[in-house]
C-alpha positions as CSV (number, residue, x, y, z in Angstrom):
1,M,104.4,-211.4,-28.7
2,G,105.2,-210.1,-25.3
3,G,102.9,-212.4,-23.4
4,L,101.5,-210.6,-20.4
5,W,103.2,-207.4,-21.5
6,S,101.6,-207.3,-24.9
7,L,99.5,-204.2,-25.4
8,T,97.7,-205.9,-28.3
9,H,96.2,-208.4,-25.8
10,D,96.2,-205.9,-22.9
11,R,95.7,-207.5,-19.5
12,M,97.3,-204.7,-17.5
13,W,96.0,-201.7,-15.7
14,D,97.0,-198.3,-17.0
15,S,99.6,-197.4,-14.5
16,M,101.2,-200.9,-14.3
17,K,105.0,-201.1,-14.1
18,T,107.5,-203.8,-13.4
19,N,108.1,-204.8,-9.8
20,L,111.7,-205.5,-10.5
21,S,114.0,-202.9,-11.9
22,K,115.2,-202.5,-15.5
23,Y,118.6,-203.8,-14.3
24,T,117.1,-207.2,-13.7
25,C,114.4,-207.1,-16.4
26,S,116.8,-207.0,-19.3
27,V,118.9,-209.1,-21.5
28,S,122.7,-208.8,-22.1
29,I,122.4,-207.9,-25.8
30,Q,120.1,-204.9,-25.4
31,D,120.2,-201.9,-23.1
32,W,117.2,-200.0,-22.0
33,P,117.0,-196.4,-23.3
34,S,118.8,-194.1,-20.9
35,E,115.5,-192.1,-20.1
36,T,113.7,-195.3,-19.0
37,P,112.8,-195.1,-15.3
38,D,114.2,-197.7,-12.9
39,F,110.8,-199.5,-12.9
40,P,109.6,-199.4,-16.5
41,S,105.9,-198.9,-17.5
42,K,104.0,-201.5,-19.5
43,R,104.6,-199.4,-22.6
44,D,108.3,-199.3,-21.9
45,V,108.4,-203.1,-21.6
46,E,106.5,-203.7,-24.8
47,A,108.7,-201.3,-26.7
48,Y,111.8,-203.1,-25.3
49,I,110.5,-206.5,-26.4
50,Q,109.5,-205.2,-29.8
51,N,112.9,-203.7,-30.4
52,L,114.6,-207.0,-29.2
53,A,112.4,-209.0,-31.7
54,Q,113.1,-206.7,-34.8
55,P,115.8,-209.0,-36.4
56,L,113.6,-212.0,-36.1
57,E,111.0,-213.4,-38.5
58,F,107.5,-214.3,-37.3
59,L,104.4,-216.0,-38.7
60,E,102.2,-213.0,-38.3
61,N,98.7,-213.4,-36.8
62,T,99.2,-217.2,-36.4
63,K,98.4,-219.3,-33.4
64,V,99.9,-222.7,-32.5
65,T,97.0,-225.0,-31.7
66,R,98.7,-228.3,-31.0
67,V,102.1,-230.0,-30.5
68,D,102.3,-233.8,-31.0
69,M,105.4,-236.0,-30.4
70,L,106.2,-238.4,-33.2
71,D,108.4,-241.5,-33.3
72,T,110.6,-241.5,-36.4
73,P,113.5,-243.7,-37.6
74,S,115.9,-240.9,-36.7
75,G,114.3,-240.4,-33.2
76,K,111.7,-238.0,-31.7
77,S,110.2,-235.2,-33.7
78,Y,107.2,-232.9,-33.3
79,R,104.2,-232.1,-35.4
80,V,103.1,-228.5,-34.8
81,S,99.7,-227.4,-36.0
82,F,98.8,-223.8,-36.8
83,V,95.8,-221.7,-37.5
84,N,95.8,-218.3,-39.3
85,N,93.7,-216.0,-37.1
86,S,92.5,-213.9,-40.0
87,T,91.6,-216.5,-42.5
88,G,91.0,-219.6,-40.3
89,E,93.3,-221.6,-42.6
90,T,95.0,-224.5,-40.8
91,S,98.4,-226.0,-41.5
92,E,101.1,-228.2,-39.9
93,D,104.8,-228.9,-40.1
94,I,107.3,-231.4,-38.6
95,F,110.2,-230.1,-36.5
96,D,113.2,-231.8,-34.8
97,K,113.3,-229.1,-32.1
98,V,110.4,-227.1,-30.5
99,V,110.8,-224.4,-27.9
100,V,107.6,-223.6,-25.9
101,T,107.7,-219.9,-24.6
102,T,104.1,-219.3,-23.8
103,G,105.1,-218.5,-20.3
104,F,103.5,-219.1,-16.9
105,F,101.0,-216.2,-16.9
106,S,99.2,-217.2,-20.1
107,D,95.7,-218.1,-19.0
108,V,93.2,-216.4,-16.8
109,P,91.3,-218.8,-14.6
110,S,87.6,-218.4,-14.4
111,I,86.2,-216.8,-11.2
112,P,85.4,-219.9,-9.1
113,F,82.2,-218.5,-7.5
114,D,78.6,-218.2,-8.5
115,F,77.9,-214.4,-8.5
116,E,74.7,-214.4,-10.4
117,G,72.8,-213.1,-7.4
118,F,75.3,-210.4,-6.6
119,H,73.9,-206.9,-7.6
120,G,77.3,-205.3,-8.3
121,R,80.0,-205.7,-10.9
122,V,82.5,-208.6,-10.7
123,I,85.7,-208.5,-12.8
124,G,89.1,-210.1,-12.8
125,S,92.1,-207.9,-12.2
126,H,93.2,-208.4,-15.8
127,S,90.1,-206.4,-16.8
128,Y,90.8,-203.5,-14.4
129,R,92.3,-200.4,-16.0
130,N,92.0,-197.4,-13.6
131,P,90.1,-196.4,-10.4
132,S,87.8,-193.8,-11.9
133,S,84.7,-196.1,-12.0
134,Y,85.1,-197.0,-8.3
135,K,84.6,-193.5,-6.9
136,D,82.8,-193.5,-3.6
137,K,82.0,-197.2,-3.8
138,K,82.5,-200.1,-1.4
139,V,84.9,-202.5,-3.1
140,V,85.9,-206.0,-2.2
141,L,89.2,-207.2,-3.7
142,V,90.1,-210.9,-3.5
143,G,93.8,-211.9,-3.7
144,G,96.8,-210.8,-1.7
145,S,99.7,-211.1,-4.1
146,F,101.4,-208.4,-6.2
147,S,98.5,-207.3,-8.4
148,G,96.0,-207.7,-5.6
149,C,97.9,-205.2,-3.4
150,E,98.7,-202.8,-6.2
151,V,95.1,-202.7,-7.5
152,A,93.7,-202.4,-4.0
153,A,95.9,-199.5,-3.3
154,E,95.0,-197.7,-6.5
155,I,91.2,-198.3,-6.1
156,A,91.4,-197.0,-2.5
157,K,92.4,-193.6,-3.8
158,E,88.8,-193.2,-5.2
159,A,86.6,-195.7,-3.4
160,A,84.7,-195.1,-0.2
161,E,86.4,-198.2,1.3
162,V,88.3,-201.3,0.1
163,H,88.0,-204.6,1.8
164,H,90.9,-206.8,0.9
165,I,90.6,-210.5,1.4
166,V,93.9,-212.4,1.7
167,S,94.5,-216.1,2.4
168,A,98.1,-215.7,3.8
169,H,100.3,-213.3,5.6
170,A,103.0,-211.3,3.8
171,Y,105.5,-208.6,4.2
172,V,104.7,-205.6,2.0
173,V,107.9,-203.9,1.0
174,P,108.5,-200.8,-1.2
175,T,110.4,-200.7,-4.5
176,Y,113.5,-199.1,-3.0
177,L,115.3,-200.6,0.0
178,P,118.4,-199.7,2.0
179,E,121.5,-201.3,0.5
180,N,122.8,-202.0,4.0
181,A,119.9,-202.1,6.5
182,A,122.4,-201.9,9.4
183,D,123.9,-198.6,8.2
184,P,121.8,-195.5,8.9
185,A,123.7,-193.6,6.1
186,T,123.3,-196.3,3.5
187,A,121.9,-195.6,0.0
188,F,118.5,-196.8,-1.2
189,V,118.6,-199.1,-4.2
190,P,116.0,-200.9,-6.3
191,I,114.5,-203.9,-4.4
192,D,116.2,-206.5,-6.6
193,A,119.6,-205.0,-5.9
194,A,119.0,-205.5,-2.2
195,F,117.2,-208.9,-2.4
196,Y,119.0,-210.8,-5.2
197,R,122.6,-210.6,-3.8
198,L,124.1,-213.9,-2.6
199,D,125.9,-213.6,0.7
200,D,129.3,-215.3,1.1
201,N,127.7,-218.2,2.9
202,R,125.2,-218.9,0.2
203,I,127.8,-218.6,-2.6
204,E,130.1,-221.1,-0.7
205,K,127.2,-223.6,-0.3
206,V,126.2,-223.4,-4.0
207,S,129.8,-223.6,-5.1
208,S,130.5,-226.6,-2.9
209,Y,127.3,-228.3,-4.2
210,L,128.3,-227.8,-7.8
211,G,132.0,-228.5,-7.3
212,N,131.5,-231.8,-5.5
213,G,129.3,-233.2,-8.2
214,A,126.4,-233.5,-5.9
215,V,123.8,-233.3,-8.6
216,E,122.5,-236.8,-7.8
217,S,122.9,-236.5,-4.1
218,S,119.6,-235.6,-2.4
219,S,121.4,-234.4,0.8
220,G,123.7,-232.2,-1.3
221,F,120.7,-230.8,-3.2
222,E,118.9,-229.9,0.0
223,N,122.0,-228.2,1.3
224,I,121.7,-225.3,-1.2
225,Y,118.3,-224.3,0.1
226,K,117.7,-222.2,3.1
227,T,117.7,-223.9,6.5
228,E,115.0,-223.2,9.0
229,E,117.5,-221.0,10.9
230,E,118.1,-219.0,7.7
231,D,114.3,-218.7,7.1
232,L,114.0,-217.2,10.6
233,R,116.7,-214.7,9.8
234,T,114.9,-213.7,6.7
235,H,111.7,-213.0,8.8
236,D,113.8,-211.0,11.3
237,Y,115.4,-209.0,8.4
238,L,112.1,-208.2,6.9
239,A,110.5,-207.3,10.2
240,G,113.4,-205.0,11.1
241,L,113.4,-203.5,7.6
242,L,109.7,-202.5,7.9
243,G,109.7,-201.5,11.5
244,T,106.3,-200.6,12.8
245,N,104.9,-201.2,9.3
246,N,105.4,-204.9,9.4
247,D,101.9,-205.6,10.8
248,V,100.1,-204.6,7.6
249,F,99.2,-208.2,6.9
250,H,99.0,-208.9,10.6
251,A,102.7,-210.0,10.6
252,A,102.6,-210.6,14.4
253,G,100.6,-213.8,13.6
254,L,103.1,-215.1,11.0
255,V,104.3,-218.6,11.5
256,K,108.0,-217.8,11.2
257,T,109.1,-221.4,10.4
258,R,107.4,-221.0,7.0
259,K,109.0,-219.3,4.1
260,A,108.7,-215.5,4.3
261,R,106.2,-214.2,1.7
262,V,106.9,-210.8,0.2
263,V,104.7,-208.4,-1.8
264,I,106.0,-205.3,-3.5
265,S,104.0,-202.1,-3.3
266,D,104.8,-198.4,-2.6
267,Q,101.2,-197.3,-1.8
268,Y,99.6,-200.2,-0.1
269,R,100.8,-199.8,3.4
270,R,99.9,-196.1,3.4
271,M,96.4,-196.9,2.3
272,V,96.0,-199.5,5.1
273,K,97.3,-197.1,7.7
274,S,94.9,-194.4,6.5
275,G,91.9,-196.8,6.9
276,K,91.1,-196.8,3.2
277,I,91.9,-200.5,3.0
278,R,90.7,-203.0,5.5
279,I,92.4,-206.4,5.5
280,H,90.4,-209.7,6.1
281,K,92.4,-212.9,6.4
282,G,90.0,-215.6,5.3
283,K,88.4,-217.4,2.4
284,L,85.5,-216.1,0.3
285,R,82.4,-218.2,0.7
286,K,79.8,-216.6,-1.6
287,L,78.6,-213.4,-3.3
288,S,74.9,-212.6,-2.7
289,N,72.8,-209.5,-3.3
290,D,74.7,-206.5,-2.0
291,Y,77.3,-208.3,0.2
292,I,79.9,-211.0,0.3
293,E,80.4,-213.7,2.9
294,L,83.8,-214.8,4.3
295,I,85.0,-217.7,6.4
296,V,87.4,-216.1,8.8
297,P,89.8,-218.1,11.1
298,E,90.0,-216.4,14.5
299,A,93.2,-218.2,15.4
300,V,96.4,-218.5,13.4
301,D,96.0,-222.2,13.0
302,G,92.7,-221.8,11.4
303,S,90.6,-223.0,14.3
304,N,87.4,-221.3,15.7
305,R,86.2,-220.3,12.2
306,K,83.4,-217.7,11.9
307,Q,81.5,-216.1,9.1
308,L,81.6,-212.5,8.2
309,A,79.3,-210.5,5.8
310,I,80.7,-207.4,4.1
311,A,78.5,-204.9,2.2
312,A,79.9,-204.4,-1.3
313,D,79.1,-202.5,-4.6
314,E,81.9,-204.0,-6.6
315,C,84.2,-207.1,-6.4
316,V,87.6,-207.5,-8.1
317,F,89.3,-210.9,-8.2
318,A,93.1,-210.7,-8.3
319,T,93.6,-214.5,-7.9
320,G,96.4,-214.8,-10.5
321,F,97.1,-216.5,-13.8
322,Q,98.0,-220.1,-14.7
323,P,99.9,-221.6,-17.6
324,D,97.9,-222.4,-20.7
325,L,99.0,-225.9,-21.6
326,S,96.2,-226.7,-24.0
327,L,98.5,-226.8,-27.1
328,L,100.4,-229.8,-25.7
329,S,99.1,-233.3,-26.7
330,E,97.8,-235.7,-24.1
331,D,100.9,-237.9,-24.5
332,I,103.2,-234.9,-23.8
333,K,101.1,-233.9,-20.8
334,T,101.3,-237.5,-19.5
335,R,105.1,-237.6,-19.8
336,L,105.3,-234.2,-18.0
337,Q,102.9,-235.5,-15.3
338,I,100.6,-232.5,-15.7
339,P,97.3,-232.8,-13.7
340,T,94.4,-233.7,-16.0
341,D,92.1,-231.2,-14.3
342,V,94.1,-228.0,-13.8
343,S,91.4,-226.2,-11.9
344,A,91.0,-229.1,-9.4
345,D,94.7,-229.2,-8.7
346,S,95.6,-225.5,-9.1
347,E,97.8,-225.6,-6.0
348,A,100.1,-228.0,-7.8
349,L,100.5,-225.5,-10.6
350,S,100.9,-222.4,-8.3
351,F,104.6,-222.0,-8.9
352,M,105.7,-224.6,-11.5
353,P,103.4,-226.7,-13.7
354,F,105.8,-229.5,-14.1
355,V,109.3,-230.6,-13.2
356,L,112.1,-230.0,-15.7
357,H,115.8,-230.2,-15.7
358,K,117.0,-226.7,-15.1
359,D,113.4,-225.6,-15.8
360,I,114.2,-226.3,-19.5
361,M,113.9,-229.9,-20.6
362,H,112.5,-233.3,-19.7
363,P,114.4,-236.6,-20.4
364,D,111.4,-238.3,-21.9
365,L,110.9,-235.5,-24.4
366,P,114.2,-235.0,-26.3
367,G,114.0,-231.9,-28.6
368,L,111.2,-230.2,-26.7
369,Y,112.3,-227.3,-24.6
370,F,110.6,-224.7,-22.3
371,A,111.6,-221.2,-21.3
372,G,110.0,-219.0,-18.6
373,M,107.7,-221.8,-17.5
374,Y,107.6,-221.0,-13.8
375,K,106.1,-218.3,-11.6
376,G,108.5,-215.4,-11.2
377,S,110.5,-215.7,-14.4
378,Y,112.0,-212.6,-15.8
379,L,114.2,-211.7,-18.8
380,G,117.6,-212.3,-17.2
381,V,116.7,-215.9,-16.3
382,I,114.9,-216.5,-19.6
383,E,118.0,-215.4,-21.5
384,L,120.1,-217.9,-19.5
385,Q,117.6,-220.6,-20.4
386,S,117.8,-219.8,-24.1
């Protein structure tokens, strides 16, 4: 219980906290304790979830191993198979309704490189706990999303140097932002309070889309998404917000017609500016002996590629999680159009493993429901889905 935030199956570093505030990471039926900081720690989150689950009954120490769809005279039903983790005893039961809440971040992909010849230690970020073992070492960290930046910044406090390999540009923003960026006297608020507000134009577009019954109109559907002009305004907003700090990921080379990519970290930019973190935009080629090799594009469009060797004592992969869909039968996976080989088509699963109506249900699978099955889900949305 608790998924990624479970301390029983701990996949988090010691100082990890939420990157959205408790005002967003909450459900309507339970408040956070008044003493909880704006950005709760991993122990705060687990305690919150445990308290929320107290009235419920669970099959303790039990794992679901398979879900099969059955055709019955009364319609579709589902056979769910279980195993008791303590005794190894297996069982199964038939249900009319099944809700899958395993979440998006349920499986850690294997490191996709042969590092047998590398003399240093190689770990995934889910195994990282604190920076003490990296003191005075040369560390390479692969992956430029949230955990990649946070772990790189923490390791940089102890390491001799951190080489951070990223594949894409991003704006690195702190956890608190000005409520009104145009007002010098404005208050600073948690990042979600600044980012997750719909402006009047956006509210009007969504209301118009829903009010006109445009659910089946592709043109109406596209209208609720940001236009290229709006995307450019987002880039300009973020660049203005960060000022001279917006070049941390070489933002001058950003292709502004693409969606702005944001990473949240309070310490990362400071470590980059101090020289403790050096950023390399490129793709890891191999690990060998005491160094790693990169393929680095010299131009923004990826042309004129060159190779770069970096001396390294340790390597940390913060290349993300993927959903564990192994419990679903092949028939269900086929109906959901899930790629057979997840590792070979990981880009297809990078944000949403399959298309669902309202991210909840599929018309070919009546009675089977999903919650939190997309990258970036949080408690508020999951409650709406439930």
